[in-house]
N, C-alpha and C positions, 0 to 999 in steps of 0.2 A: 533950390536946391535938396532936399529933406524929398521933395517926391519925384525928382528925375531920380537919384542914389536910389530910391526903392523900385522903381521901375528897369533900373540899369543891372541892378542886383537881380531883380525876375527874368529879365533876359540872358544875364549870364547864365542862372541856373539852367533854363532851360536847354540851352547852347549846349551845357555843359551834359546834360544829359542826353541830349541828342547825339553828344559824340562820343556816350557810354553803351548809347543804342536803346535807349528808353523813349528816343519821342522827346518833343518838348514840352518836357514836363518841367513843371515849376508850381513855388506854393503859390495860393489863392492870397488878396490882398483887399482888405477893403477898400471901397470906393465910395467916392459923393457921389450924390445924382448926374453928376459932367461925366465922369472918369473917372476924374484925378483919387487915386491916391490920400484916404483920409489920414490927415494931423491933425495932432490934439495935441495943445497947451496946458499944462497942468500946473499952479501956483502952488508952490510948498508953503507953508507957515513958520520957512526957517529964512533969513538973506540969506544972499550968496559967500560972504568971507566967514561964515559958521560953517554952510555946508560944504567949502573947500575944505578946512580943515577937519573935514569927518576923513573916517577909513574908509575908503569906498566897497572893501568888500562888504563891510557891517552896514555900509549906506543901501546897498545892493539889497540885503535883507530887509533893510525899512521899507526899500522901496516896493520891493515885492509884497509885503503886507499890506501898504498901502492903496494900490494899485489892484488889488485881488477885489480888494469892495467894490470896486467900479465894475470888473472885466469876468468875466466867467474864464478863467484859465482853463478848463477842460476844452473849449473851443477856441481858443485865443493863445495868442503867441504876439508879443510885444516887443518893438525896437523902442529902446528908450534913449533918448539924446540928453546930455546933459547940459542945458541952455548956462549951466554958474559953471562952467570950469573956467578958469582963465591961469595965464601963466605967466610967472615973475623973471623977468628978467635981473633981475639983481640977484636971486637966490635959485635962478634954475629951475624949478619947482613948478609944478604944472598941478595945483589945486581941482581937484574936479573930474579930473580925465582920467579914465577910467575903461577897461575892455573887458567885458564880463558874460557869461552866458550859462542860462541853463533855466529847466523848468517851462516856464514861458515866460521869460523876460530874461532879453539881449540887452543892454547898457555899453552906452560907448559916450566918449565927450564930443566935445564940438569946436575941438582947437582947430582942427583941420579942415573944418569945416568950408574956408574961405578958400579953398583952392578947389573946389565940387562943382562941377560946369552945372549952370542955373537951369541950363535947356540940353535937349539934344542935341539944337544947334551950336550948343558951346563944349561938345565933348573932344572933339581933336584939339581945342584952345586947352582944356583943361590938361590934358594927356600929354601936349607936346610940348608946355609951358617950363624951360630951363628955370625961370627964375631962380635965383639963391636962397634956401631955406637955412642960413646957418646952424641954428639953434642955437644961436647967443639975444639976441633980440626979439626972436621967432620960435617958440615951439617946433620941433622940428620932429616928427615920425613917419619915415624914409626907410627907415631899414639903412639909414647910414649912407643913404642917394643923396640929400640935401637940394632939393630941386624941388618945384612947385608942385610939378606931374607926378614924381614920386609919393607926394605925401598924398595926393586924389589915393592915388593906388593902392598905398600902403591903408587907408582907412576904411575905404569902400570895402577891401578887401578882407580887414580887422572885422568890420560890421557884418559880415556875412558867417566870419566863422564864427563869429556870437551868435549869431541866429543860429548856424550849424549843433551847434550846443543844445540849443531850446529842441532841435530836432534829434535831440538823444544820440548824435556822433562824438566819440572821442580825438583825442589829437592821433595824430599819425607820423608817420617817421618818411611819409613818400613825400617825397621834396618838394612834388608838382600839385598836393593836393589841399586843395581851401583850408583842411583842418590842420595842417602844418603851415610854413613860412610860404609855402606855396603862393598863400594868398597875396604878398608883395605884387605880384607881378599880374594880377588880375584885370589890368590898363588893356593885356595886348589879346583880351579878348573881344573887346573894344577897336581898337584900331591894327591897323598892318605894320606898324613900325614905334616905335620905342627911343627917345632920346637916350644915348649912353657917352657922357664925354663928346668927343669929337665927331662919334659917327652913331650911325641908326641899327639897330638890329632888329629882329624881324622875326615872328613866328611862323613865316612862312620861309624862311632861309636855309639852307645846305650847308652843314645842316638846320633844324627848326631851333629858333629859341622856345624853351617849354612853356607853355601857356598854363595857368591856372586852372584846374577842374577837381572833380568829385573822384575817390578812388572807387574803382571798379565796385570794392565790396561797400562802398559808401552811397556810392548811386543805384545799388539794386537796394539796400534799406531805405532810398529816399523813395524809390521806388514804388514803395510797399506806404509809405506813410500815409496816413489819414489825410494829414494836411498837403497832399500831392496828388488828392484826389478832389478838387474842386468841381468835375462836372461829373460824379459818379457817388456810389455809396459811400462812407465812408471802410475805411480798408482796416482789418480785426487791428486790433495794437498789437506790437511786435514783442517777445518774447525780451 
C-alpha cells in the first residue's frame, strides 16, 4: 500500500505539473534494485501506548532529531508513517495520528491506510468504494464524506500536502490547490468518476468537477526545486 501510494503521488504530481505547463516533472524517489520505492521500518525504544500519549507536534521534533542521525537531510525528504497510530471508539480519540510537514520530514498517521489500494490494479476499487465509515467505530478522515473512497482520497491528498511543506510551500486560499483543502479531491486525478451520493460526478463534466492541482505560483517554484531535477544538475536554492 505504501509503495503504491508513493507511485500514485508521483504520478499525480507529474500530471499536475504537466497541466501547469512544466512537463511531466515530479519528485525523485529512492528505489530498490527491482525499481520499487524504498520503504524502511524503524523501531522506536518506546511502546505504542506511550507514543500515542505524546503531543504529535512535540513527537515530530523528536522524530526529526532521531532521523537526522541516519539520513542526510540536505539531500533527503522523508515521508514518515506512524504505525503506532490507533483509534479508540470509546473516547473517539485517534492517538498517534497526525499530519505535519516541514524541513525534510513529512509525518502522517496510518489510520486511513486500510482504504488505500494495494496495487495499481486496485485503484478503481479503492476510489469508488462506498463502504460507510461513520467515525464511531472506525476513524473517519474523509472531509465529512464518510465513505471508504473518500478516506483514501483525503489521506492521499494530505500526504502530498505535507510533502509540499517539505518542498517549502505554504498554505494557499486556492480551493483546488494541494496546499489547501483542494487535496481532498485528489482521487479525481486517478479516475474519471467520483461517487457522490446517489450519482457520480466527473472532472470531465460540463461544468467540470475541479481536480486537485498545484496553483501556478507553486508549480513554478517546484519546477526550479532541486528535488524536481532528478536527471540534471541541482537547481540553485530558492530565496
